[in-house]
VOTOR-913437 format. One record per residue (C-alpha): residue number from 1; x, y, z. Coordinates in pm, 1 decimal, decimal comma. Layout:
<sites>
<site num="NUM" east="X" north="Y" up="Z"/>
...
</sites>
This chain:
<sites>
<site num="1" east="-814,9" north="-801,9" up="-1124,4"/>
<site num="2" east="-453,6" north="-650,9" up="-1277,2"/>
<site num="3" east="-202,1" north="-767,2" up="-999,9"/>
<site num="4" east="131,5" north="-563,4" up="-1015,9"/>
<site num="5" east="400,0" north="-869,3" up="-939,2"/>
<site num="6" east="750,9" north="-768,5" up="-795,1"/>
<site num="7" east="1061,7" north="-1001,6" up="-781,5"/>
<site num="8" east="1322,8" north="-994,8" up="-535,1"/>
<site num="9" east="1579,5" north="-1314,9" up="-428,1"/>
<site num="10" east="1444,5" north="-1460,8" up="-98,7"/>
<site num="11" east="1728,4" north="-1606,5" up="106,8"/>
<site num="12" east="1691,7" north="-1786,5" up="415,1"/>
<site num="13" east="1961,3" north="-1568,7" up="608,0"/>
<site num="14" east="1913,3" north="-1215,4" up="723,7"/>
<site num="15" east="2139,7" north="-972,2" up="495,8"/>
<site num="16" east="2360,1" north="-751,7" up="687,5"/>
<site num="17" east="2211,8" north="-467,8" up="440,4"/>
<site num="18" east="1867,6" north="-406,3" up="293,5"/>
<site num="19" east="1953,6" north="-452,6" up="-71,1"/>
<site num="20" east="1744,8" north="-335,0" up="-337,4"/>
<site num="21" east="1456,8" north="-550,4" up="-514,7"/>
<site num="22" east="1607,9" north="-700,0" up="-789,1"/>
<site num="23" east="1507,6" north="-951,4" up="-1036,7"/>
<site num="24" east="1684,4" north="-1249,3" up="-1088,1"/>
<site num="25" east="1697,3" north="-1521,8" up="-1347,7"/>
<site num="26" east="1433,8" north="-1776,7" up="-1330,7"/>
<site num="27" east="1713,7" north="-2028,8" up="-1296,5"/>
<site num="28" east="1896,1" north="-1965,4" up="-994,1"/>
<site num="29" east="1930,7" north="-2212,2" up="-714,4"/>
<site num="30" east="1615,6" north="-2254,9" up="-436,6"/>
<site num="31" east="1828,6" north="-2056,0" up="-177,7"/>
<site num="32" east="1822,2" north="-1761,8" up="-395,0"/>
<site num="33" east="1522,8" north="-1823,8" up="-659,3"/>
<site num="34" east="1334,9" north="-1514,3" up="-793,2"/>
<site num="35" east="973,5" north="-1497,0" up="-575,7"/>
<site num="36" east="673,7" north="-1277,7" up="-706,6"/>
<site num="37" east="473,5" north="-1109,9" up="-442,8"/>
<site num="38" east="146,6" north="-1001,2" up="-566,6"/>
<site num="39" east="-202,9" north="-837,6" up="-425,0"/>
<site num="40" east="-431,4" north="-1051,3" up="-224,8"/>
<site num="41" east="-674,5" north="-1219,5" up="-425,0"/>
<site num="42" east="-1030,8" north="-1389,3" up="-279,1"/>
<site num="43" east="-920,3" north="-1722,9" up="-356,8"/>
<site num="44" east="-572,2" north="-1689,2" up="-107,5"/>
<site num="45" east="-809,5" north="-1582,9" up="159,8"/>
<site num="46" east="-848,2" north="-1951,2" up="316,5"/>
<site num="47" east="-487,9" north="-1989,7" up="334,6"/>
<site num="48" east="-384,1" north="-1661,4" up="474,3"/>
<site num="49" east="-649,8" north="-1700,2" up="715,3"/>
<site num="50" east="-480,3" north="-2003,6" up="827,1"/>
<site num="51" east="-92,5" north="-1855,9" up="775,4"/>
<site num="52" east="-151,3" north="-1545,0" up="990,0"/>
<site num="53" east="-306,8" north="-1768,8" up="1274,1"/>
<site num="54" east="-52,2" north="-2039,1" up="1227,1"/>
<site num="55" east="214,7" north="-1722,6" up="1262,7"/>
<site num="56" east="91,4" north="-1534,2" up="1554,0"/>
<site num="57" east="-28,2" north="-1855,0" up="1737,6"/>
<site num="58" east="-380,8" north="-1817,1" up="1758,4"/>
<site num="59" east="-661,0" north="-2065,6" up="1719,6"/>
<site num="60" east="-712,2" north="-2122,6" up="1360,1"/>
<site num="61" east="-1085,9" north="-1985,0" up="1385,0"/>
<site num="62" east="-996,9" north="-1684,7" up="1588,1"/>
<site num="63" east="-1188,8" north="-1419,4" up="1515,0"/>
<site num="64" east="-911,7" north="-1150,7" up="1433,8"/>
<site num="65" east="-818,1" north="-1365,6" up="1104,5"/>
<site num="66" east="-1135,9" north="-1542,3" up="1001,2"/>
<site num="67" east="-1206,2" north="-1560,9" up="635,3"/>
<site num="68" east="-1492,7" north="-1295,9" up="671,0"/>
<site num="69" east="-1283,2" north="-1039,4" up="845,7"/>
<site num="70" east="-994,6" north="-1081,6" up="609,4"/>
<site num="71" east="-1191,8" north="-1056,6" up="312,2"/>
<site num="72" east="-1367,5" north="-742,7" up="469,0"/>
<site num="73" east="-1069,1" north="-603,8" up="592,5"/>
<site num="74" east="-839,7" north="-618,5" up="252,5"/>
<site num="75" east="-1084,6" north="-633,4" up="-59,5"/>
<site num="76" east="-1402,8" north="-433,1" up="72,2"/>
<site num="77" east="-1436,6" north="-95,8" up="-47,6"/>
<site num="78" east="-1286,2" north="175,9" up="155,4"/>
<site num="79" east="-1277,4" north="489,2" up="-96,2"/>
<site num="80" east="-931,2" north="410,2" up="-185,0"/>
<site num="81" east="-786,9" north="343,7" up="-519,5"/>
<site num="82" east="-638,2" north="-12,8" up="-428,6"/>
<site num="83" east="-869,9" north="-244,5" up="-459,9"/>
<site num="84" east="-711,3" north="-520,5" up="-252,3"/>
<site num="85" east="-452,4" north="-343,2" up="19,4"/>
<site num="86" east="-272,9" north="-666,4" up="122,3"/>
<site num="87" east="0,2" north="-819,9" up="-36,1"/>
<site num="88" east="144,8" north="-1188,4" up="-29,8"/>
<site num="89" east="455,4" north="-1371,1" up="-111,6"/>
<site num="90" east="442,1" north="-1763,3" up="-234,0"/>
<site num="91" east="746,7" north="-1985,9" up="-289,8"/>
<site num="92" east="658,0" north="-2366,7" up="-429,3"/>
<site num="93" east="259,6" north="-2264,1" up="-399,0"/>
<site num="94" east="247,1" north="-2164,9" up="-46,6"/>
<site num="95" east="232,8" north="-1842,7" up="112,8"/>
<site num="96" east="549,7" north="-1729,9" up="297,8"/>
<site num="97" east="471,4" north="-1358,7" up="386,7"/>
<site num="98" east="226,9" north="-1127,4" up="394,9"/>
<site num="99" east="162,0" north="-754,3" up="471,0"/>
<site num="100" east="-178,2" north="-556,6" up="514,2"/>
<site num="101" east="-218,8" north="-174,4" up="367,1"/>
<site num="102" east="-404,8" north="41,2" up="565,0"/>
<site num="103" east="-364,5" north="356,0" up="330,7"/>
<site num="104" east="-473,0" north="683,8" up="440,1"/>
<site num="105" east="-379,8" north="1060,8" up="388,3"/>
<site num="106" east="-272,3" north="1316,1" up="697,4"/>
<site num="107" east="-495,8" north="1638,7" up="640,0"/>
<site num="108" east="-250,8" north="1905,7" up="723,6"/>
<site num="109" east="-438,9" north="2240,7" up="808,8"/>
<site num="110" east="-428,2" north="2537,8" up="553,5"/>
<site num="111" east="-636,2" north="2713,5" up="329,7"/>
<site num="112" east="-669,9" north="2481,9" up="154,4"/>
<site num="113" east="-578,2" north="2172,6" up="355,8"/>
<site num="114" east="-293,8" north="1952,7" up="238,9"/>
<site num="115" east="-318,3" north="1612,3" up="188,9"/>
<site num="116" east="-60,7" north="1380,3" up="226,7"/>
<site num="117" east="-77,3" north="1008,1" up="151,7"/>
<site num="118" east="52,7" north="779,5" up="449,5"/>
<site num="119" east="-1,9" north="392,1" up="490,1"/>
<site num="120" east="-2,1" north="184,0" up="840,8"/>
<site num="121" east="124,2" north="-134,3" up="770,1"/>
<site num="122" east="-104,4" north="-449,2" up="962,0"/>
<site num="123" east="-26,8" north="-824,7" up="1000,3"/>
<site num="124" east="287,4" north="-815,6" up="903,0"/>
<site num="125" east="462,9" north="-1158,0" up="894,5"/>
<site num="126" east="710,8" north="-1400,9" up="720,0"/>
<site num="127" east="761,2" north="-1768,8" up="773,2"/>
<site num="128" east="1028,3" north="-1876,5" up="977,5"/>
<site num="129" east="1233,9" north="-2006,2" up="692,9"/>
<site num="130" east="1229,2" north="-1684,1" up="520,7"/>
<site num="131" east="1246,1" north="-1391,2" up="781,2"/>
<site num="132" east="1370,0" north="-1104,7" up="532,3"/>
<site num="133" east="1057,2" north="-1118,4" up="331,7"/>
<site num="134" east="852,5" north="-878,5" up="570,8"/>
<site num="135" east="1163,4" north="-680,3" up="519,6"/>
<site num="136" east="1110,9" north="-674,2" up="132,0"/>
<site num="137" east="747,7" north="-646,5" up="134,3"/>
<site num="138" east="783,4" north="-313,1" up="374,4"/>
<site num="139" east="1027,4" north="-191,0" up="110,5"/>
<site num="140" east="826,2" north="-235,1" up="-167,1"/>
<site num="141" east="503,5" north="-33,3" up="13,8"/>
<site num="142" east="755,3" north="275,5" up="115,5"/>
<site num="143" east="795,5" north="273,3" up="-279,5"/>
<site num="144" east="475,2" north="306,1" up="-311,0"/>
<site num="145" east="364,4" north="544,7" up="-58,1"/>
<site num="146" east="517,6" north="870,9" up="32,5"/>
<site num="147" east="497,7" north="883,2" up="414,5"/>
<site num="148" east="433,0" north="581,5" up="651,0"/>
<site num="149" east="326,6" north="570,3" up="1033,4"/>
<site num="150" east="217,1" north="374,4" up="1311,8"/>
<site num="151" east="46,6" north="388,9" up="1660,6"/>
<site num="152" east="209,0" north="109,5" up="1899,4"/>
<site num="153" east="464,2" north="-182,7" up="1815,6"/>
<site num="154" east="585,7" north="-506,3" up="1952,4"/>
<site num="155" east="926,4" north="-510,1" up="2091,5"/>
<site num="156" east="1056,8" north="-661,9" up="1797,6"/>
<site num="157" east="881,1" north="-465,1" up="1566,2"/>
<site num="158" east="1087,1" north="-158,0" up="1713,8"/>
<site num="159" east="1380,2" north="-288,9" up="1683,9"/>
<site num="160" east="1346,8" north="-277,5" up="1270,4"/>
<site num="161" east="1119,8" north="16,8" up="1290,1"/>
<site num="162" east="1446,8" north="257,3" up="1387,6"/>
<site num="163" east="1666,5" north="51,0" up="1128,2"/>
<site num="164" east="1369,2" north="162,1" up="842,7"/>
<site num="165" east="1367,7" north="527,6" up="971,4"/>
<site num="166" east="1048,1" north="554,6" up="1197,4"/>
<site num="167" east="1093,8" north="818,2" up="1456,2"/>
<site num="168" east="893,4" north="854,6" up="1773,5"/>
<site num="169" east="665,7" north="1199,4" up="1741,7"/>
<site num="170" east="458,4" north="1149,8" up="2002,6"/>
<site num="171" east="258,2" north="963,0" up="2246,5"/>
<site num="172" east="-69,3" north="868,7" up="2219,0"/>
<site num="173" east="-251,3" north="893,8" up="2561,5"/>
<site num="174" east="-497,5" north="605,2" up="2637,1"/>
<site num="175" east="-792,7" north="703,8" up="2848,2"/>
<site num="176" east="-1056,4" north="442,2" up="3014,9"/>
<site num="177" east="-1370,4" north="500,9" up="3211,0"/>
<site num="178" east="-1450,5" north="183,6" up="3420,9"/>
<site num="179" east="-1809,3" north="144,8" up="3433,8"/>
<site num="180" east="-1871,3" north="-196,7" up="3640,7"/>
<site num="181" east="-1548,9" north="-140,3" up="3889,3"/>
<site num="182" east="-1545,0" north="-549,8" up="4003,3"/>
<site num="183" east="-1565,5" north="-677,4" up="3614,0"/>
<site num="184" east="-1244,6" north="-813,7" up="3663,9"/>
<site num="185" east="-1408,7" north="-1116,7" up="3874,7"/>
<site num="186" east="-1572,7" north="-1225,1" up="3547,6"/>
<site num="187" east="-1268,9" north="-1324,2" up="3423,6"/>
<site num="188" east="-1107,8" north="-1680,1" up="3531,8"/>
<site num="189" east="-883,9" north="-1805,5" up="3680,5"/>
<site num="190" east="-860,1" north="-1625,3" up="4041,1"/>
<site num="191" east="-518,2" north="-1482,4" up="4089,0"/>
<site num="192" east="-378,0" north="-1242,8" up="4289,6"/>
<site num="193" east="-277,2" north="-1033,8" up="3996,3"/>
<site num="194" east="-673,3" north="-1035,2" up="3941,7"/>
<site num="195" east="-804,7" north="-919,2" up="4285,1"/>
<site num="196" east="-489,5" north="-642,1" up="4261,7"/>
<site num="197" east="-632,8" north="-542,1" up="3933,7"/>
<site num="198" east="-991,0" north="-507,2" up="4132,0"/>
<site num="199" east="-852,8" north="-286,5" up="4406,3"/>
<site num="200" east="-690,4" north="-57,3" up="4200,6"/>
<site num="201" east="-973,4" north="-25,7" up="3975,2"/>
<site num="202" east="-1217,3" north="66,0" up="4244,4"/>
<site num="203" east="-936,1" north="367,9" up="4357,9"/>
<site num="204" east="-929,6" north="499,6" up="4019,3"/>
<site num="205" east="-1324,2" north="473,7" up="3985,5"/>
<site num="206" east="-1292,5" north="646,2" up="4352,8"/>
<site num="207" east="-1096,6" north="917,9" up="4228,0"/>
<site num="208" east="-1247,5" north="1004,4" up="3878,4"/>
<site num="209" east="-1474,8" north="1326,5" up="3863,4"/>
<site num="210" east="-1694,4" north="1476,0" up="3612,9"/>
<site num="211" east="-1960,3" north="1733,8" up="3573,4"/>
<site num="212" east="-2220,4" north="1789,4" up="3359,4"/>
<site num="213" east="-2169,6" north="1968,6" up="3000,0"/>
<site num="214" east="-2312,5" north="2312,0" up="2990,1"/>
<site num="215" east="-2477,1" north="2252,3" up="2610,6"/>
<site num="216" east="-2651,8" north="1920,8" up="2498,5"/>
<site num="217" east="-2585,6" north="1777,1" up="2161,2"/>
<site num="218" east="-2833,5" north="1496,6" up="2038,9"/>
<site num="219" east="-2712,6" north="1125,0" up="1934,1"/>
<site num="220" east="-2843,7" north="983,2" up="1629,9"/>
<site num="221" east="-2770,1" north="633,2" up="1538,2"/>
<site num="222" east="-2703,3" north="546,1" up="1162,9"/>
<site num="223" east="-2708,3" north="266,0" up="949,1"/>
<site num="224" east="-2477,1" north="452,8" up="667,4"/>
<site num="225" east="-2309,2" north="805,5" up="672,4"/>
<site num="226" east="-2373,6" north="1059,0" up="370,4"/>
<site num="227" east="-2321,3" north="1370,6" up="278,8"/>
<site num="228" east="-2318,8" north="1551,4" up="566,7"/>
<site num="229" east="-1944,1" north="1422,2" up="711,6"/>
<site num="230" east="-1813,1" north="1628,3" up="390,7"/>
<site num="231" east="-1957,3" north="1943,7" up="582,1"/>
<site num="232" east="-1893,1" north="1863,1" up="900,0"/>
<site num="233" east="-1491,7" north="1798,4" up="803,2"/>
<site num="234" east="-1525,2" north="2133,9" up="573,9"/>
<site num="235" east="-1600,3" north="2333,1" up="890,8"/>
<site num="236" east="-1356,2" north="2220,4" up="1107,8"/>
<site num="237" east="-1127,9" north="2456,4" up="1135,2"/>
<site num="238" east="-908,4" north="2327,1" up="1440,0"/>
<site num="239" east="-521,7" north="2348,3" up="1427,3"/>
<site num="240" east="-422,9" north="2015,7" up="1486,6"/>
<site num="241" east="-312,5" north="1715,6" up="1210,6"/>
<site num="242" east="-541,2" north="1444,6" up="1150,8"/>
<site num="243" east="-609,4" north="1123,9" up="916,2"/>
<site num="244" east="-879,5" north="1177,0" up="665,5"/>
<site num="245" east="-1214,5" north="1048,5" up="761,0"/>
<site num="246" east="-1461,7" north="1005,2" up="394,9"/>
<site num="247" east="-1785,2" north="878,3" up="421,5"/>
<site num="248" east="-1643,4" north="606,4" up="237,1"/>
<site num="249" east="-1444,3" north="497,9" up="522,7"/>
<site num="250" east="-1631,7" north="548,3" up="797,8"/>
<site num="251" east="-1915,3" north="302,7" up="600,9"/>
<site num="252" east="-1650,9" north="98,0" up="602,1"/>
<site num="253" east="-1623,4" north="48,7" up="935,9"/>
<site num="254" east="-1956,8" north="19,0" up="982,2"/>
<site num="255" east="-1961,1" north="-328,1" up="779,8"/>
<site num="256" east="-1723,1" north="-495,2" up="1005,4"/>
<site num="257" east="-1856,3" north="-868,8" up="947,5"/>
<site num="258" east="-1920,3" north="-932,5" up="1325,5"/>
<site num="259" east="-2117,6" north="-660,2" up="1338,3"/>
<site num="260" east="-2052,8" north="-467,4" up="1714,4"/>
<site num="261" east="-1959,8" north="-111,1" up="1512,6"/>
<site num="262" east="-2211,6" north="133,7" up="1475,1"/>
<site num="263" east="-2252,3" north="481,0" up="1361,5"/>
<site num="264" east="-2378,4" north="792,9" up="1524,3"/>
<site num="265" east="-2441,0" north="1138,5" up="1435,1"/>
<site num="266" east="-2454,0" north="1410,2" up="1684,2"/>
<site num="267" east="-2700,8" north="1707,4" up="1658,3"/>
<site num="268" east="-2753,0" north="2070,0" up="1799,0"/>
<site num="269" east="-3093,4" north="2110,0" up="1712,2"/>
<site num="270" east="-3149,0" north="1951,7" up="1365,3"/>
<site num="271" east="-2800,9" north="2075,3" up="1230,4"/>
<site num="272" east="-2533,7" north="1754,3" up="1231,1"/>
<site num="273" east="-2245,3" north="1892,0" up="1400,5"/>
<site num="274" east="-2028,6" north="1572,0" up="1471,5"/>
<site num="275" east="-2026,0" north="1175,8" up="1414,8"/>
<site num="276" east="-1878,7" north="942,4" up="1602,4"/>
<site num="277" east="-1839,3" north="544,2" up="1629,9"/>
<site num="278" east="-1863,8" north="278,1" up="1860,1"/>
<site num="279" east="-1734,2" north="-62,4" up="1885,2"/>
<site num="280" east="-1835,2" north="-339,4" up="2137,5"/>
<site num="281" east="-1606,7" north="-658,6" up="2200,4"/>
<site num="282" east="-1650,0" north="-962,9" up="2402,1"/>
<site num="283" east="-1387,2" north="-1155,2" up="2621,3"/>
<site num="284" east="-1533,1" north="-1434,1" up="2770,3"/>
<site num="285" east="-1729,7" north="-1250,8" up="2986,8"/>
<site num="286" east="-1619,3" north="-935,5" up="2982,7"/>
<site num="287" east="-1773,8" north="-652,4" up="2745,2"/>
<site num="288" east="-1507,5" north="-391,9" up="2657,9"/>
<site num="289" east="-1626,5" north="-78,0" up="2455,4"/>
<site num="290" east="-1417,5" north="163,3" up="2219,7"/>
<site num="291" east="-1512,8" north="530,0" up="2136,1"/>
<site num="292" east="-1359,5" north="449,4" up="1795,5"/>
<site num="293" east="-1407,6" north="810,8" up="1637,6"/>
<site num="294" east="-1564,5" north="1114,4" up="1753,9"/>
<site num="295" east="-1553,8" north="1409,9" up="1496,0"/>
<site num="296" east="-1697,5" north="1769,4" up="1553,1"/>
<site num="297" east="-1692,2" north="2086,9" up="1337,3"/>
<site num="298" east="-1665,1" north="2298,4" up="1616,6"/>
<site num="299" east="-1378,9" north="2365,9" up="1897,9"/>
<site num="300" east="-1594,6" north="2446,3" up="2153,9"/>
<site num="301" east="-1503,9" north="2249,9" up="2494,0"/>
<site num="302" east="-1870,8" north="2197,3" up="2567,7"/>
<site num="303" east="-1937,4" north="2060,0" up="2280,9"/>
<site num="304" east="-1658,4" north="1813,6" up="2314,0"/>
<site num="305" east="-1781,0" north="1721,2" up="2639,7"/>
<site num="306" east="-2163,4" north="1704,4" up="2528,8"/>
<site num="307" east="-2036,6" north="1447,8" up="2279,6"/>
<site num="308" east="-1863,4" north="1233,7" up="2483,2"/>
<site num="309" east="-2152,1" north="1264,9" up="2754,7"/>
<site num="310" east="-2379,8" north="1110,6" up="2482,9"/>
<site num="311" east="-2129,1" north="866,3" up="2371,6"/>
<site num="312" east="-2047,1" north="716,6" up="2739,5"/>
<site num="313" east="-2464,9" north="710,6" up="2798,7"/>
<site num="314" east="-2520,0" north="521,4" up="2502,9"/>
<site num="315" east="-2227,4" north="247,6" up="2606,5"/>
<site num="316" east="-2366,4" north="240,4" up="2984,0"/>
<site num="317" east="-2740,5" north="153,0" up="2838,2"/>
<site num="318" east="-2545,8" north="-124,6" up="2669,0"/>
<site num="319" east="-2401,4" north="-286,4" up="2957,7"/>
<site num="320" east="-2022,3" north="-265,5" up="2888,0"/>
<site num="321" east="-1792,8" north="-304,8" up="3168,5"/>
<site num="322" east="-1548,6" north="-77,4" up="3060,5"/>
<site num="323" east="-1461,6" north="206,6" up="2789,0"/>
<site num="324" east="-1150,7" north="330,9" up="2598,3"/>
<site num="325" east="-1059,7" north="580,4" up="2375,8"/>
<site num="326" east="-741,0" north="773,3" up="2251,0"/>
<site num="327" east="-674,1" north="1143,0" up="2357,1"/>
<site num="328" east="-407,5" north="1373,0" up="2170,8"/>
<site num="329" east="-610,8" north="1671,3" up="2054,5"/>
<site num="330" east="-678,2" north="1889,9" up="2379,1"/>
<site num="331" east="-1048,2" north="1919,8" up="2300,2"/>
<site num="332" east="-1083,3" north="1547,0" up="2334,8"/>
<site num="333" east="-882,4" north="1503,7" up="2618,0"/>
<site num="334" east="-1056,5" north="1754,7" up="2817,0"/>
<site num="335" east="-1372,8" north="1616,5" up="2742,3"/>
<site num="336" east="-1250,0" north="1270,9" up="2855,4"/>
<site num="337" east="-1135,1" north="1390,2" up="3212,4"/>
<site num="338" east="-1483,8" north="1585,4" up="3227,4"/>
<site num="339" east="-1661,9" north="1253,3" up="3176,9"/>
<site num="340" east="-1480,1" north="1048,0" up="3429,8"/>
<site num="341" east="-1179,2" north="909,2" up="3246,1"/>
<site num="342" east="-887,7" north="873,5" up="3322,2"/>
<site num="343" east="-562,0" north="778,8" up="3167,6"/>
<site num="344" east="-461,6" north="401,2" up="3182,4"/>
<site num="345" east="-142,9" north="409,4" up="2957,0"/>
<site num="346" east="-0,1" north="535,8" up="2644,4"/>
<site num="347" east="154,9" north="433,0" up="2308,2"/>
<site num="348" east="375,5" north="610,8" up="2057,2"/>
<site num="349" east="271,9" north="759,2" up="1741,5"/>
<site num="350" east="614,6" north="617,3" up="1515,5"/>
<site num="351" east="629,6" north="801,8" up="1176,9"/>
<site num="352" east="834,3" north="763,1" up="877,8"/>
<site num="353" east="856,3" north="1060,4" up="634,5"/>
<site num="354" east="1167,7" north="1099,7" up="493,5"/>
<site num="355" east="1141,9" north="1410,4" up="299,8"/>
<site num="356" east="981,9" north="1594,9" up="581,8"/>
<site num="357" east="582,6" north="1664,1" up="415,4"/>
<site num="358" east="458,9" north="1639,8" up="734,2"/>
<site num="359" east="506,2" north="1916,5" up="1022,0"/>
<site num="360" east="590,0" north="1755,7" up="1368,2"/>
<site num="361" east="520,8" north="2109,1" up="1552,4"/>
<site num="362" east="183,7" north="2078,9" up="1562,0"/>
<site num="363" east="-86,7" north="1903,0" up="1746,0"/>
<site num="364" east="-224,1" north="1545,0" up="1613,3"/>
<site num="365" east="-562,6" north="1360,9" up="1638,7"/>
<site num="366" east="-581,8" north="1015,8" up="1665,1"/>
<site num="367" east="-846,4" north="767,5" up="1771,3"/>
<site num="368" east="-870,1" north="382,0" up="1725,3"/>
<site num="369" east="-980,3" north="436,2" up="1398,6"/>
<site num="370" east="-651,8" north="428,3" up="1267,7"/>
<site num="371" east="-550,6" north="95,6" up="1120,3"/>
<site num="372" east="-685,1" north="-185,8" up="1265,2"/>
<site num="373" east="-723,7" north="-76,7" up="1630,2"/>
<site num="374" east="-1082,2" north="-48,0" up="1614,2"/>
<site num="375" east="-1135,7" north="-376,8" up="1628,4"/>
<site num="376" east="-860,6" north="-541,4" up="1804,9"/>
</sites>
């Protein structure tokens, strides 16, 4: 594998301004030594697993940063030109910085549709001794891809994002359907907050309403998505902006090493008219599900209603306690409401687009398919 290397001055103190990346002489002193950032290799994964788990204060054996998940996340093929989607920085042989690159394209409606490359940064972490490493890695990502976006950010990340030019475009509603209102009772320990949450869930279920759809789409599980995906997307003429959905990307999610992600086709009669991805995670004794993606070739609200109803029934059959999904496009939002989902929260959509390539006067269609939201 060929690795691109970038050199920059590494200082322990945070700079007042973000200076350009610069190549420094090899004989500079330790406080400003030239260090290299390079694409992740398979041999780096065990050390990266420990670095991320320790940096995010998680157990060393946590699923999110386990070696097999990191290998899948950053080295498995997802249909992009990059064979490695992770940059690390080493100093004295040890990893001191990391950023993951979830590359995609925004699809702008038109004839033909326009594609704008973008990237969602994840797992950004710098050693406490070298906090500027994260900024340098972000700047490198900015040079390689013309736009950057994020769905939700921590308070600390928001401060940096504002400085770097990210701005909030809209809020992404998070919808929930509570299948088992008493599920919180399975959590430990018993606290007043837990019982208040049970009461809130009961009220939400009592106030939720649903109705049967007027059409009936048939849900069929698939182990691998094929050429039907391109046809479904090509037939979609919606006036919203969405991120790329290739069969390679969808199949990448189906290979999630923990095995709790499933793929589905939605048929009208014998014709595939949509696709979906579901995930289930277990936290203690609680089973949580996500509608990771749901995409139809039609704007018919009853077909969307039927698609979500079919996914809901499938997940009920898998004994989940609650289901969440995003709802930014009007079709998905109404379909969720018609199936008894209610809005539980929202999270901002941030965009960094210095050249204003992406129009912001149109609706956006986001699902947990973005970045690492499918399995968090």
